[in-house]
N, C-alpha and C positions, 0 to 999 in steps of 0.2 A: 540307387534304385533297389527296391526290395525284390529279391528273387524267390522262387518257390522253396529253395533249400533254406533260406533265411527264415521264411515264414514257418516252415516245418520245425526248424530248430527252436524258434520262439514259442510255438505251440507246445513242444515237448518240455521246454523249461517251465512254462506256466503250469502244465499238467503235473510235472514233478513237484513243484512247489505246492500246488493244491493238495495232492495226495499226501505229501510229507506233512503238511499242516494238519490234515485230518488224522493221520496216524499219531502225531504228537498229542493232539487233543484227546484221542481215544485212550492213549496210554496214561495220560494225566487223570482222566475220569476213572479209569480202573484203579489207579493208585489211591485216589480219594475215597472210592467205595471200599477198598480193602482197609484203609485206615479207619474209616467210620465203623466198619464191622468189628475191627479189633477193639475200638473204644467201647462199642456196645457190649461186646463179650466181656471185657474186663469190668465194666460197670455192673453188668448183670451177675457176675460171679460174687460180688459183695466183698466185704472186708476180710472174710476168712481166706479167700484165695489170694488176695493181695498180700496178706501177712505171711503166707506160707513160703513165699519166695525170699531167699536171702537178700539183704540189702546190697546194692552194687558197691564194690570196693573202689576206692580212688585209683586212678590210673597208675600212680607211682607206688602203690602199695604192693609189696612182694614178700614172699616167704622163702626161706632157705629150705631146700629139700633134704630130707634125712632118709637113710636106708632103714627099712623096716627089719627088725631083728628076726622076725618070724618068716616072712616070705621073700625078703631081699629086694622088694620093689622100692623105688624112691618115691616118697610122698611128702606133701607139705604137712608138717606135724599139727598145725592148728585147725586145718580143714580136712584132715584125712578121715576116711571111713574104713570100717573093718574089711579085711580081705576074706573073711569067712573062716579063718583058721581059729581054733579054740584059744590059742595063746597070743593072738594078735593084740598088741598094746593099744591100738587105735579103735577097738571095738567097744570100749567102755563108755 
């Protein structure tokens, strides 16, 4: 036989499932809207903006670090930028 506590528990479970489903649906809709806006922004920027970004490197591609003779910082020699000092070998 169904008691009041069982009916109350059933109503709470149904309510939790209902509000949980609404929350998941809302989160998915926001994610879709953000992805669509990002696609619109990248398409509106044109080819100049897309070519300015460096191409992504493969996941297994790595460089050995070398110590800069001028500032002493360890940098990747093929992708290093100048440290701002006049004798920096990576600023050329």
